[in-house]
BAKE-675270 format. One record per residue: residue number from 1; residue in three letters; chain; z, x, y of N, C-alpha, C, O in turn. Coordinates in steps of 0.05 Angstrom, whole numbers, plus 5000, padded with zeros to 4 digits. Layout:
REC   nr  rest  kette   n_z   n_x   n_y  ca_z  ca_x  ca_y   c_z   c_x   c_y   o_z   o_x   o_y
REC  NUM   ALA      A     Z     X     Y     Z     X     Y     Z     X     Y     Z     X     Y
...
% end
This chain:
REC   nr  rest  kette   n_z   n_x   n_y  ca_z  ca_x  ca_y   c_z   c_x   c_y   o_z   o_x   o_y
REC    1   MET      A  8224  1543  6537  8248  1561  6538  8256  1573  6512  8249  1562  6491
REC    2   SER      A  8269  1595  6511  8279  1609  6488  8303  1592  6477  8320  1583  6492
REC    3   LYS      A  8304  1588  6451  8325  1575  6439  8338  1594  6418  8326  1602  6398
REC    4   PRO      A  8363  1602  6424  8377  1622  6406  8377  1610  6378  8381  1586  6374
REC    5   PRO      A  8374  1629  6357  8375  1619  6330  8405  1612  6322  8409  1596  6304
REC    6   ARG      A  8424  1623  6337  8453  1615  6333  8465  1620  6358  8452  1633  6375
REC    7   LEU      A  8489  1611  6362  8506  1615  6386  8530  1632  6382  8543  1639  6402
REC    8   THR      A  8538  1638  6357  8562  1654  6351  8555  1682  6351  8535  1690  6339
REC    9   LEU      A  8571  1698  6366  8565  1728  6365  8572  1739  6339  8592  1731  6327
REC   10   PRO      A  8557  1758  6328  8565  1771  6303  8590  1789  6307  8595  1797  6329
REC   11   PRO      A  8605  1794  6286  8631  1809  6287  8629  1837  6304  8649  1846  6316
REC   12   CYS      A  8606  1849  6303  8601  1875  6316  8597  1872  6345  8592  1892  6359
REC   13   ALA      A  8597  1848  6357  8589  1844  6385  8614  1833  6401  8634  1823  6389
REC   14   ARG      A  8612  1836  6427  8633  1824  6445  8620  1816  6471  8600  1827  6480
REC   15   ALA      A  8631  1797  6483  8624  1788  6509  8640  1802  6531  8664  1802  6529
REC   16   ARG      A  8627  1812  6551  8645  1825  6573  8628  1825  6599  8605  1815  6600
REC   17   LEU      A  8641  1836  6619  8628  1840  6647  8620  1868  6648  8636  1885  6642
REC   18   LEU      A  8593  1874  6658  8585  1899  6662  8587  1903  6694  8571  1891  6709
REC   19   GLU      A  8605  1920  6703  8608  1924  6732  8588  1945  6741  8585  1966  6729
REC   20   THR      A  8575  1938  6763  8556  1954  6775  8558  1957  6806  8576  1944  6818
REC   21   SER      A  8542  1973  6818  8544  1977  6848  8534  1952  6861  8539  1949  6885
REC   22   ARG      A  8519  1933  6848  8511  1908  6857  8524  1883  6845  8513  1861  6844
REC   23   GLY      A  8547  1888  6835  8564  1866  6825  8566  1866  6796  8556  1884  6782
REC   24   ALA      A  8581  1846  6786  8584  1845  6757  8564  1825  6743  8556  1804  6753
REC   25   PHE      A  8557  1834  6718  8538  1819  6704  8549  1813  6674  8558  1831  6660
REC   26   ALA      A  8547  1788  6667  8555  1780  6641  8537  1791  6619  8512  1788  6620
REC   27   VAL      A  8548  1805  6599  8532  1817  6577  8544  1811  6550  8568  1805  6547
REC   28   HIS      A  8527  1812  6530  8536  1815  6501  8530  1843  6493  8507  1852  6496
REC   29   GLU      A  8549  1857  6482  8546  1884  6475  8552  1888  6446  8571  1875  6437
REC   30   ALA      A  8539  1905  6432  8542  1912  6405  8534  1941  6399  8516  1952  6412
REC   31   GLY      A  8548  1953  6380  8539  1979  6369  8549  2003  6384  8562  2000  6405
REC   32   ASP      A  8544  2027  6374  8549  2054  6386  8524  2066  6387  8505  2062  6371
REC   33   PRO      A  8522  2085  6408  8496  2098  6414  8491  2122  6399  8489  2144  6409
REC   34   VAL      A  8489  2117  6372  8482  2140  6354  8453  2151  6359  8448  2175  6358
REC   35   HIS      A  8433  2130  6363  8407  2137  6369  8400  2129  6397  8377  2135  6404
REC   36   GLY      A  8414  2117  6413  8408  2110  6440  8421  2081  6448  8433  2066  6432
REC   37   THR      A  8417  2077  6473  8427  2050  6485  8403  2036  6494  8383  2048  6504
REC   38   ALA      A  8406  2009  6490  8383  1991  6499  8392  1967  6516  8412  1955  6509
REC   39   LEU      A  8379  1961  6538  8386  1939  6554  8365  1917  6551  8341  1922  6555
REC   40   LEU      A  8372  1893  6545  8354  1871  6539  8356  1850  6562  8377  1841  6569
REC   41   VAL      A  8331  1844  6574  8330  1827  6597  8315  1802  6591  8291  1802  6583
REC   42   PRO      A  8331  1777  6595  8317  1754  6586  8296  1742  6606  8292  1751  6628
REC   43   GLY      A  8284  1721  6596  8262  1709  6612  8271  1685  6629  8294  1678  6632
REC   44   PHE      A  8250  1671  6640  8253  1647  6657  8270  1626  6642  8265  1621  6619
REC   45   THR      A  8288  1615  6655  8307  1593  6643  8323  1606  6618  8337  1592  6604
REC   46   GLY      A  8320  1632  6614  8335  1643  6589  8362  1654  6598  8372  1649  6620
REC   47   SER      A  8373  1669  6579  8400  1682  6581  8404  1703  6558  8388  1705  6540
REC   48   LYS      A  8424  1717  6561  8431  1737  6541  8432  1728  6514  8428  1743  6495
REC   49   GLU      A  8439  1701  6511  8442  1690  6483  8415  1688  6467  8415  1684  6443
REC   50   ASP      A  8393  1691  6482  8367  1692  6469  8365  1716  6451  8349  1716  6432
REC   51   PHE      A  8379  1736  6456  8378  1761  6438  8402  1763  6417  8406  1784  6405
REC   52   ILE      A  8415  1742  6412  8438  1744  6394  8430  1752  6365  8444  1766  6351
REC   53   GLY      A  8406  1742  6358  8396  1751  6332  8390  1780  6330  8389  1790  6307
REC   54   LEU      A  8385  1795  6351  8377  1823  6352  8403  1842  6350  8401  1865  6342
REC   55   LEU      A  8427  1830  6358  8449  1848  6362  8459  1864  6336  8463  1888  6336
REC   56   GLU      A  8462  1847  6316  8472  1859  6292  8453  1880  6277  8462  1902  6270
REC   57   PRO      A  8427  1873  6273  8409  1892  6262  8405  1916  6279  8405  1938  6268
REC   58   LEU      A  8402  1914  6307  8399  1938  6323  8425  1956  6324  8423  1980  6324
REC   59   ALA      A  8448  1942  6324  8473  1959  6321  8475  1972  6297  8484  1995  6296
REC   60   GLY      A  8466  1959  6272  8465  1973  6249  8445  1995  6245  8447  2012  6228
REC   61   ALA      A  8426  1994  6263  8404  2015  6263  8414  2041  6279  8401  2061  6280
REC   62   GLY      A  8438  2037  6292  8449  2059  6306  8445  2059  6337  8446  2079  6350
REC   63   PHE      A  8441  2033  6347  8436  2032  6378  8460  2015  6388  8470  1997  6375
REC   64   ARG      A  8467  2025  6413  8484  2009  6430  8468  1990  6446  8450  1999  6461
REC   65   VAL      A  8473  1964  6443  8453  1943  6453  8468  1926  6472  8489  1916  6465
REC   66   LEU      A  8458  1923  6497  8470  1904  6516  8448  1881  6525  8428  1888  6537
REC   67   ALA      A  8453  1857  6520  8439  1835  6529  8451  1825  6554  8475  1819  6554
REC   68   VAL      A  8436  1821  6578  8449  1814  6602  8438  1788  6613  8415  1781  6609
REC   69   ASP      A  8455  1773  6627  8449  1751  6646  8442  1764  6673  8459  1779  6684
REC   70   GLY      A  8418  1759  6682  8413  1768  6710  8428  1753  6733  8440  1732  6729
REC   71   ARG      A  8426  1764  6755  8442  1749  6776  8433  1720  6778  8410  1714  6776
REC   72   GLY      A  8453  1702  6781  8448  1675  6784  8438  1662  6757  8430  1638  6757
REC   73   GLN      A  8439  1675  6736  8430  1666  6710  8453  1661  6691  8468  1680  6685
REC   74   HIS      A  8458  1637  6682  8478  1629  6663  8506  1638  6674  8517  1627  6693
REC   75   GLU      A  8516  1660  6659  8543  1666  6666  8547  1689  6685  8569  1699  6689
REC   76   SER      A  8524  1697  6698  8527  1719  6721  8523  1703  6746  8504  1687  6748
REC   77   PRO      A  8542  1706  6767  8541  1693  6791  8519  1702  6808  8508  1724  6805
REC   78   GLY      A  8512  1685  6827  8491  1691  6847  8492  1675  6869  8504  1653  6868
REC   79   PRO      A  8480  1685  6892  8481  1668  6918  8461  1646  6917  8445  1645  6899
REC   80   ARG      A  8463  1628  6936  8445  1604  6940  8422  1610  6958  8412  1592  6971
REC   81   GLU      A  8414  1634  6961  8391  1641  6976  8368  1651  6959  8371  1669  6942
REC   82   GLU      A  8345  1639  6964  8322  1646  6949  8315  1676  6951  8308  1688  6931
REC   83   SER      A  8317  1687  6974  8311  1715  6979  8327  1735  6959  8319  1757  6955
REC   84   ALA      A  8350  1725  6950  8364  1743  6932  8352  1746  6906  8361  1763  6890
REC   85   TYR      A  8332  1731  6901  8320  1731  6874  8290  1741  6875  8275  1735  6857
REC   86   SER      A  8283  1756  6895  8258  1769  6896  8255  1787  6873  8275  1796  6862
REC   87   LEU      A  8229  1793  6865  8227  1812  6843  8238  1839  6851  8249  1852  6834
REC   88   ASP      A  8237  1847  6875  8248  1874  6884  8279  1874  6880  8291  1893  6870
REC   89   GLU      A  8292  1852  6889  8321  1850  6887  8329  1850  6856  8348  1864  6848
REC   90   LEU      A  8314  1836  6841  8323  1836  6811  8316  1863  6796  8330  1871  6777
REC   91   ALA      A  8297  1876  6807  8291  1903  6794  8314  1923  6804  8322  1940  6788
REC   92   ARG      A  8323  1920  6830  8345  1937  6837  8371  1931  6820  8386  1950  6814
REC   93   ASP      A  8375  1906  6813  8397  1899  6794  8394  1915  6769  8414  1926  6761
REC   94   LEU      A  8372  1916  6756  8368  1931  6732  8374  1960  6735  8386  1972  6717
REC   95   LEU      A  8365  1971  6759  8369  1999  6761  8399  2003  6764  8410  2022  6753
REC   96   ALA      A  8413  1986  6778  8443  1988  6779  8457  1986  6752  8476  2000  6746
REC   97   GLN      A  8447  1966  6735  8458  1963  6707  8452  1989  6692  8471  1998  6679
REC   98   ALA      A  8430  2001  6693  8425  2025  6678  8441  2047  6689  8450  2064  6673
REC   99   ALA      A  8446  2049  6714  8464  2069  6726  8493  2066  6716  8507  2085  6711
REC  100   ALA      A  8501  2041  6713  8529  2037  6704  8532  2046  6676  8554  2055  6668
REC  101   LEU      A  8510  2044  6659  8513  2054  6631  8515  2082  6627  8527  2091  6608
REC  102   GLY      A  8504  2099  6648  8510  2125  6648  8492  2142  6631  8497  2166  6627
REC  103   THR      A  8472  2131  6621  8453  2147  6603  8426  2134  6602  8424  2109  6605
REC  104   PRO      A  8403  2148  6599  8378  2136  6599  8376  2115  6579  8385  2120  6557
REC  105   VAL      A  8366  2091  6584  8367  2068  6565  8337  2060  6557  8317  2065  6571
REC  106   HIS      A  8336  2048  6534  8314  2034  6524  8312  2008  6539  8330  1992  6533
REC  107   LEU      A  8293  2001  6556  8293  1976  6572  8271  1957  6557  8248  1964  6551
REC  108   LEU      A  8282  1934  6553  8265  1912  6542  8266  1888  6559  8288  1879  6566
REC  109   GLY      A  8243  1877  6567  8243  1853  6583  8226  1832  6569  8203  1838  6563
REC  110   HIS      A  8238  1808  6565  8224  1785  6553  8212  1767  6573  8226  1758  6591
REC  111   SER      A  8186  1762  6572  8174  1744  6590  8177  1751  6619  8167  1772  6627
REC  112   LEU      A  8189  1733  6636  8196  1741  6662  8211  1767  6662  8206  1783  6680
REC  113   GLY      A  8228  1771  6645  8244  1796  6643  8225  1821  6640  8234  1843  6647
REC  114   GLY      A  8202  1818  6630  8181  1840  6628  8172  1845  6657  8169  1869  6665
REC  115   LEU      A  8167  1826  6672  8157  1831  6700  8179  1844  6717  8174  1861  6734
REC  116   ILE      A  8205  1836  6712  8228  1849  6726  8231  1877  6718  8235  1895  6735
REC  117   SER      A  8229  1882  6690  8231  1909  6680  8209  1928  6689  8215  1951  6695
REC  118   ARG      A  8184  1919  6690  8161  1933  6701  8168  1941  6729  8168  1965  6734
REC  119   ALA      A  8176  1922  6746  8182  1929  6774  8204  1949  6777  8204  1965  6796
REC  120   ALA      A  8223  1949  6758  8246  1970  6759  8234  1997  6751  8241  2017  6764
REC  121   VAL      A  8217  1998  6732  8207  2024  6722  8188  2035  6743  8189  2059  6748
REC  122   ILE      A  8171  2020  6754  8153  2030  6775  8170  2039  6798  8163  2060  6809
REC  123   ARG      A  8191  2027  6805  8208  2037  6829  8221  2062  6821  8220  2080  6837
REC  124   ASP      A  8232  2065  6798  8247  2089  6789  8249  2090  6758  8265  2075  6746
REC  125   ALA      A  8234  2106  6746  8233  2111  6718  8257  2127  6706  8263  2126  6682
REC  126   ALA      A  8269  2142  6725  8289  2161  6714  8311  2151  6697  8319  2165  6679
REC  127   PRO      A  8322  2128  6702  8344  2117  6685  8335  2108  6658  8352  2101  6643
REC  128   PHE      A  8310  2107  6651  8299  2095  6627  8288  2115  6608  8277  2136  6615
REC  129   ARG      A  8290  2108  6582  8280  2125  6562  8253  2114  6549  8237  2128  6539
REC  130   SER      A  8251  2088  6551  8228  2074  6542  8227  2047  6555  8247  2037  6566
REC  131   LEU      A  8202  2034  6554  8199  2008  6564  8185  1989  6541  8165  1996  6529
REC  132   THR      A  8197  1967  6537  8185  1948  6518  8179  1922  6533  8197  1909  6543
REC  133   LEU      A  8154  1913  6535  8146  1888  6546  8142  1868  6522  8124  1870  6507
REC  134   MET      A  8160  1849  6521  8161  1829  6500  8151  1803  6510  8165  1791  6527
REC  135   SER      A  8128  1793  6500  8116  1769  6507  8115  1766  6538  8124  1746  6550
REC  136   SER      A  8104  1787  6549  8100  1790  6579  8074  1802  6585  8067  1822  6572
REC  137   GLY      A  8058  1791  6604  8031  1800  6608  8026  1817  6633  8045  1827  6646
REC  138   PRO      A  8002  1820  6641  7996  1839  6662  7999  1827  6690  8001  1842  6709
REC  139   ALA      A  8000  1801  6692  7999  1788  6718  8012  1761  6715  8030  1758  6698
REC  140   ALA      A  8004  1742  6731  8015  1714  6729  8009  1700  6704  7990  1706  6690
REC  141   ILE      A  8027  1682  6698  8021  1668  6671  7995  1651  6671  7983  1647  6692
REC  142   SER      A  7987  1640  6647  7964  1626  6645  7962  1602  6663  7983  1592  6672
REC  143   GLU      A  7938  1593  6669  7934  1573  6689  7949  1546  6681  7959  1531  6698
REC  144   ALA      A  7948  1541  6655  7962  1516  6647  7992  1519  6651  8005  1500  6658
REC  145   GLN      A  8004  1541  6646  8031  1546  6649  8038  1548  6681  8060  1542  6690
REC  146   GLN      A  8019  1557  6695  8025  1557  6725  8029  1529  6734  8047  1523  6749
REC  147   ALA      A  8011  1510  6724  8012  1483  6733  8038  1471  6726  8050  1457  6742
REC  148   ARG      A  8049  1476  6703  8074  1465  6695  8097  1477  6712  8115  1464  6722
REC  149   THR      A  8095  1504  6715  8116  1516  6729  8115  1508  6759  8136  1506  6772
REC  150   LYS      A  8092  1502  6771  8093  1491  6800  8105  1463  6799  8118  1456  6819
REC  151   LEU      A  8102  1448  6779  8116  1422  6779  8145  1425  6778  8160  1410  6791
REC  152   LEU      A  8154  1444  6762  8185  1449  6760  8195  1460  6786  8216  1452  6796
REC  153   VAL      A  8181  1478  6798  8192  1491  6823  8192  1468  6845  8211  1466  6861
REC  154   GLY      A  8172  1452  6844  8172  1428  6864  8194  1409  6861  8205  1399  6880
REC  155   ALA      A  8200  1404  6835  8223  1387  6831  8249  1399  6838  8267  1386  6848
REC  156   LEU      A  8251  1426  6833  8278  1439  6841  8281  1440  6870  8303  1436  6880
REC  157   GLU      A  8259  1445  6885  8259  1446  6914  8270  1419  6927  8281  1419  6948
REC  158   VAL      A  8266  1397  6914  8272  1370  6923  8299  1362  6912  8315  1349  6925
REC  159   MET      A  8304  1371  6886  8329  1362  6872  8346  1383  6865  8360  1381  6844
REC  160   ARG      A  8348  1404  6880  8365  1427  6872  8395  1420  6869  8411  1433  6855
REC  161   GLU      A  8403  1398  6882  8431  1390  6881  8436  1371  6857  8458  1362  6852
REC  162   ASP      A  8416  1366  6844  8417  1348  6820  8402  1360  6796  8382  1349  6787
REC  163   MET      A  8414  1383  6787  8405  1397  6767  8405  1381  6739  8387  1384  6722
REC  164   ALA      A  8425  1363  6737  8427  1346  6713  8403  1327  6713  8392  1321  6691
REC  165   GLY      A  8395  1317  6734  8372  1300  6736  8344  1314  6730  8326  1304  6717
REC  166   VAL      A  8343  1337  6740  8318  1353  6733  8317  1359  6704  8296  1356  6692
REC  167   TRP      A  8340  1367  6692  8344  1372  6662  8334  1348  6647  8318  1351  6628
REC  168   ALA      A  8344  1324  6654  8337  1299  6640  8308  1294  6641  8295  1286  6621
REC  169   ALA      A  8296  1298  6666  8266  1295  6669  8250  1313  6651  8231  1305  6638
REC  170   MET      A  8260  1339  6650  8247  1360  6634  8247  1351  6605  8227  1350  6592
REC  171   ARG      A  8272  1344  6595  8272  1338  6566  8257  1312  6558  8250  1307  6535
REC  172   ALA      A  8254  1295  6578  8238  1271  6574  8208  1277  6566  8194  1262  6553
REC  173   GLN      A  8201  1302  6576  8172  1310  6571  8170  1323  6543  8147  1328  6535
REC  174   ASP      A  8190  1327  6529  8186  1341  6502  8168  1324  6485  8169  1299  6486
REC  175   PRO      A  8151  1338  6469  8133  1321  6452  8148  1304  6433  8170  1311  6425
REC  176   GLU      A  8138  1281  6426  8150  1262  6409  8157  1273  6380  8177  1267  6367
REC  177   ASP      A  8137  1291  6373  8140  1303  6345  8155  1329  6344  8154  1342  6323
REC  178   ALA      A  8168  1337  6368  8186  1360  6368  8209  1360  6349  8222  1339  6345
REC  179   VAL      A  8216  1382  6336  8239  1383  6319  8263  1379  6338  8265  1394  6357
REC  180   PRO      A  8281  1361  6333  8303  1356  6351  8323  1380  6348  8326  1391  6327
REC  181   ASP      A  8335  1388  6372  8356  1408  6371  8381  1398  6357  8387  1374  6357
REC  182   THR      A  8396  1417  6346  8424  1407  6337  8440  1399  6361  8435  1408  6384
REC  183   PRO      A  8460  1384  6357  8478  1377  6380  8490  1401  6394  8492  1402  6419
REC  184   GLU      A  8497  1421  6378  8508  1447  6389  8489  1460  6407  8495  1469  6429
REC  185   LEU      A  8464  1463  6397  8442  1475  6413  8435  1459  6438  8431  1470  6460
REC  186   ALA      A  8432  1436  6434  8426  1417  6457  8448  1419  6480  8442  1422  6504
REC  187   GLY      A  8473  1418  6471  8494  1421  6490  8494  1449  6504  8500  1451  6528
REC  188   PHE      A  8487  1470  6489  8487  1497  6503  8464  1499  6521  8468  1509  6543
REC  189   LEU      A  8439  1489  6514  8416  1490  6533  8420  1476  6558  8411  1485  6579
REC  190   ARG      A  8435  1453  6556  8440  1438  6578  8460  1452  6597  8455  1453  6622
REC  191   ARG      A  8483  1463  6585  8501  1478  6600  8489  1503  6614  8496  1509  6637
REC  192   ARG      A  8472  1517  6599  8460  1539  6609  8442  1532  6634  8442  1547  6653
REC  193   TRP      A  8428  1510  6633  8411  1502  6656  8429  1497  6680  8426  1507  6702
REC  194   LEU      A  8449  1479  6674  8466  1472  6696  8482  1495  6709  8490  1493  6733
REC  195   SER      A  8487  1515  6694  8502  1538  6706  8483  1559  6719  8492  1578  6731
REC  196   THR      A  8457  1555  6717  8438  1574  6730  8434  1565  6757  8430  1541  6762
REC  197   VAL      A  8434  1583  6777  8431  1577  6805  8402  1567  6811  8383  1580  6803
REC  198   PRO      A  8399  1545  6823  8371  1533  6827  8353  1550  6842  8330  1552  6836
REC  199   GLU      A  8365  1565  6863  8348  1583  6878  8337  1607  6861  8316  1618  6867
REC  200   GLN      A  8351  1613  6840  8342  1632  6821  8317  1624  6807  8298  1640  6804
REC  201   LEU      A  8319  1598  6798  8296  1587  6782  8271  1582  6801  8248  1585  6792
REC  202   ILE      A  8276  1574  6826  8255  1570  6846  8240  1596  6852  8215  1597  6850
REC  203   ALA      A  8255  1617  6858  8242  1643  6865  8230  1656  6842  8208  1667  6844
REC  204   THR      A  8242  1656  6820  8230  1668  6796  8207  1652  6783  8189  1663  6769
REC  205   GLY      A  8208  1626  6787  8184  1609  6781  8160  1616  6798  8137  1617  6788
REC  206   ARG      A  8166  1620  6823  8143  1630  6841  8131  1657  6832  8107  1662  6833
REC  207   THR      A  8150  1674  6823  8140  1698  6814  8121  1698  6792  8102  1714  6791
REC  208   LEU      A  8128  1679  6772  8112  1676  6749  8082  1666  6755  8063  1673  6742
REC  209   ILE      A  8082  1652  6776  8055  1639  6785  8040  1655  6804  8017  1647  6811
REC  210   SER      A  8050  1677  6814  8039  1695  6835  8036  1725  6831  8025  1739  6847
REC  211   GLU      A  8049  1733  6808  8050  1763  6804  8024  1775  6802  8009  1766  6785
REC  212   PRO      A  8017  1796  6818  7992  1809  6815  7993  1827  6788  8013  1833  6776
REC  213   ASP      A  7967  1836  6782  7965  1855  6759  7974  1882  6769  7962  1893  6787
REC  214   ARG      A  7995  1894  6756  8005  1920  6763  8004  1940  6741  8019  1959  6740
REC  215   VAL      A  7986  1934  6724  7984  1950  6697  7976  1979  6705  7987  1998  6693
REC  216   ALA      A  7957  1983  6725  7949  2010  6734  7973  2026  6743  7977  2049  6735
REC  217   GLU      A  7989  2013  6760  8013  2027  6770  8032  2035  6747  8042  2058  6746
REC  218   LEU      A  8036  2016  6729  8054  2022  6707  8043  2044  6687  8059  2058  6675
REC  219   ALA      A  8017  2045  6685  8003  2064  6669  8010  2092  6678  8011  2111  6662
REC  220   ARG      A  8015  2095  6703  8018  2122  6715  8045  2130  6712  8051  2153  6717
REC  221   VAL      A  8065  2112  6703  8093  2121  6697  8092  2134  6669  8083  2122  6650
REC  222   GLU      A  8102  2158  6669  8104  2173  6644  8128  2165  6629  8149  2178  6632
REC  223   LEU      A  8127  2144  6612  8148  2134  6595  8136  2121  6572  8116  2107  6574
REC  224   PRO      A  8148  2125  6549  8138  2111  6524  8138  2081  6527  8159  2071  6535
REC  225   LYS      A  8117  2067  6520  8116  2038  6524  8107  2025  6498  8090  2034  6483
REC  226   LEU      A  8120  2001  6494  8112  1983  6473  8107  1955  6484  8122  1945  6501
REC  227   VAL      A  8084  1943  6473  8078  1915  6481  8084  1900  6453  8072  1907  6433
REC  228   LEU      A  8101  1881  6454  8109  1866  6430  8106  1839  6436  8112  1831  6459
REC  229   SER      A  8095  1822  6418  8091  1793  6422  8090  1779  6395  8088  1791  6373
REC  230   GLY      A  8091  1753  6397  8084  1735  6374  8054  1734  6368  8039  1748  6381
REC  231   ALA      A  8047  1720  6348  8019  1717  6341  8005  1697  6360  7980  1697  6363
REC  232   VAL      A  8020  1679  6373  8009  1658  6390  8027  1659  6416  8051  1664  6414
REC  233   ASP      A  8016  1656  6438  8032  1656  6463  8018  1638  6483  7995  1641  6489
REC  234   TYR      A  8033  1620  6494  8022  1601  6514  8024  1611  6543  8009  1602  6561
REC  235   ALA      A  8044  1629  6545  8046  1641  6574  8025  1661  6581  8012  1659  6601
REC  236   TRP      A  8022  1681  6563  8002  1700  6567  7988  1702  6537  8000  1709  6517
REC  237   PRO      A  7961  1696  6537  7946  1697  6513  7948  1725  6499  7947  1746  6511
REC  238   VAL      A  7950  1723  6475  7953  1749  6458  7931  1768  6463  7937  1792  6467
REC  239   PRO      A  7906  1761  6464  7885  1782  6472  7890  1794  6498  7883  1817  6502
REC  240   LEU      A  7901  1779  6517  7909  1791  6543  7929  1815  6541  7927  1835  6554
REC  241   MET      A  7949  1809  6522  7970  1829  6518  7958  1851  6500  7967  1873  6504
REC  242   ASP      A  7939  1847  6483  7926  1868  6471  7914  1885  6490  7918  1910  6489
REC  243   ASP      A  7897  1874  6509  7883  1893  6527  7905  1905  6546  7900  1928  6554
REC  244   MET      A  7927  1894  6553  7946  1908  6570  7956  1931  6555  7959  1952  6566
REC  245   ALA      A  7962  1928  6529  7972  1951  6514  7951  1976  6515  7958  1999  6519
REC  246   ARG      A  7925  1967  6512  7904  1987  6513  7904  2002  6541  7902  2026  6542
REC  247   ARG      A  7907  1987  6561  7904  1998  6588  7930  2016  6593  7929  2036  6608
REC  248   LEU      A  7951  2008  6582  7977  2024  6586  7979  2048  6566  7995  2065  6570
REC  249   GLY      A  7962  2049  6547  7964  2070  6527  7990  2064  6509  8001  2083  6496
REC  250   ALA      A  7999  2041  6507  8024  2034  6494  8021  2027  6464  8000  2018  6455
REC  251   ALA      A  8043  2031  6450  8043  2019  6424  8041  1988  6424  8047  1974  6444
REC  252   ARG      A  8032  1978  6402  8027  1948  6403  8036  1938  6376  8029  1948  6355
REC  253   VAL      A  8055  1916  6377  8067  1903  6353  8063  1874  6356  8069  1863  6377
REC  254   VAL      A  8053  1861  6336  8051  1831  6334  8070  1823  6313  8068  1834  6291
REC  255   ILE      A  8089  1803  6317  8107  1794  6297  8094  1768  6285  8092  1748  6298
REC  256   PRO      A  8086  1770  6260  8070  1746  6249  8091  1721  6248  8115  1723  6245
REC  257   GLY      A  8077  1699  6250  8089  1672  6248  8108  1666  6272  8125  1648  6270
REC  258   THR      A  8107  1680  6294  8124  1676  6319  8105  1669  6341  8080  1674  6341
REC  259   GLU      A  8119  1659  6362  8103  1652  6388  8115  1665  6408  8117  1690  6407
REC  260   HIS      A  8124  1651  6430  8132  1665  6455  8160  1679  6453  8168  1695  6470
REC  261   SER      A  8173  1672  6433  8201  1685  6431  8205  1699  6405  8222  1688  6390
REC  262   PRO      A  8194  1719  6396  8198  1730  6372  8227  1740  6366  8236  1741  6343
REC  263   ASN      A  8242  1747  6389  8269  1755  6387  8286  1733  6374  8305  1739  6359
REC  264   ALA      A  8279  1706  6379  8293  1685  6369  8279  1673  6343  8292  1663  6325
REC  265   GLU      A  8253  1675  6342  8239  1661  6319  8238  1679  6294  8235  1668  6272
REC  266   ASP      A  8241  1704  6297  8241  1723  6273  8256  1748  6283  8244  1770  6287
REC  267   ALA      A  8282  1745  6286  8299  1767  6297  8300  1791  6278  8301  1813  6288
REC  268   PRO      A  8301  1790  6251  8300  1813  6234  8275  1830  6238  8276  1855  6241
REC  269   ALA      A  8250  1815  6237  8227  1832  6239  8224  1844  6269  8215  1867  6272
REC  270   THR      A  8233  1829  6288  8231  1840  6316  8249  1864  6319  8242  1884  6330
REC  271   ALA      A  8275  1861  6308  8293  1884  6310  8284  1909  6295  8288  1931  6303
REC  272   ALA      A  8271  1904  6272  8260  1927  6257  8238  1941  6272  8237  1966  6273
REC  273   ALA      A  8220  1925  6285  8199  1939  6301  8210  1954  6326  8199  1975  6334
REC  274   LEU      A  8231  1943  6338  8243  1956  6361  8257  1981  6354  8254  2002  6367
REC  275   ALA      A  8273  1980  6332  8287  2003  6320  8266  2026  6314  8271  2049  6322
REC  276   ALA      A  8245  2019  6302  8225  2038  6294  8214  2051  6319  8213  2075  6321
REC  277   PHE      A  8206  2034  6340  8196  2048  6363  8217  2064  6378  8210  2086  6385
REC  278   TRP      A  8241  2055  6382  8260  2072  6396  8268  2095  6380  8274  2115  6393
REC  279   THR      A  8268  2096  6355  8273  2119  6339  8251  2138  6343  8256  2162  6346
REC  280   SER      A  8226  2129  6343  8202  2147  6345  8203  2162  6372  8191  2184  6375
REC  281   VAL      A  8216  2149  6392  8217  2164  6418  8235  2191  6417  8231  2210  6431
REC  282   GLY      A  8253  2188  6399  8267  2214  6391  8289  2223  6410  8289  2247  6417
REC  283   VAL      A  8308  2204  6419  8330  2212  6434  8356  2205  6419  8358  2184  6407
REC  284   THR      A  8375  2224  6421  8401  2221  6407  8422  2226  6428  8420  2244  6444
REC  285   GLU      A  8443  2207  6427  8466  2209  6446  8490  2213  6429  8490  2206  6406
REC  286   PRO      A  8512  2224  6441  8537  2225  6430  8546  2197  6422  8540  2178  6437
REC  287   ALA      A  8559  2192  6399  8568  2166  6391  8595  2160  6405  8616  2169  6396
REC  288   SER      A  8593  2145  6427  8619  2137  6441  8614  2110  6455  8591  2103  6461
REC  289   SER      A  8635  2097  6459  8634  2071  6471  8636  2071  6500  8635  2050  6512
% end
């Protein structure tokens, strides 16, 4: 899971609800759209807080940035039906969010968020100015991670009314030599887990272990693309993402010294790479909130 580098919003950011045709979504928002607007989509078990480290540097680079909790994820409400969290439904949510922003947006999806973002762009690319796939691959996650995710989905199917019990069992599997979380971070991670709808985790976990390769479909979408990752990745091996970028004709950036969550592990370098890519796309909007 992604662990935010900090939990306090920078002075330039605010928490609010983004009202859309498909309901309200909790967002963190920062900056004015001098050079464009960006929508950041978190991954499996994640939330908008995973992008806190990016908000200030991207706002400083002239971008309006919104990090969003998807439906049923952390502070965004969602129903208790698994069908509500199909990839198609989540893609439609992204299209509604982009429509609510009223301008073409730079779309970034982290991990599972990349699969959702890809589905949205394939469905309708018109609301988007560019697509960034961050630590997200061409199809299902690696076999080792599939096995872990199947165990989690199975536990949730049986214990969905005891999310605290599932959380305790998950944390008991942490490596003995793992660096312990601070009490503040540990408390946040637990609260985020408990506030996420179990059916969201079950359905999206299944997506991670069954998603087909849709790179050829995405390559046909005429949109600037960036594949960004850490130097090591356990969900999708880095050579797999290298090959995906080649197949897409996409720009490729690797953030040294980071793994699956460069947005949290080295936010300044990640923000600099994103700002450079978005600026190279060459869109300017009126500065207004």
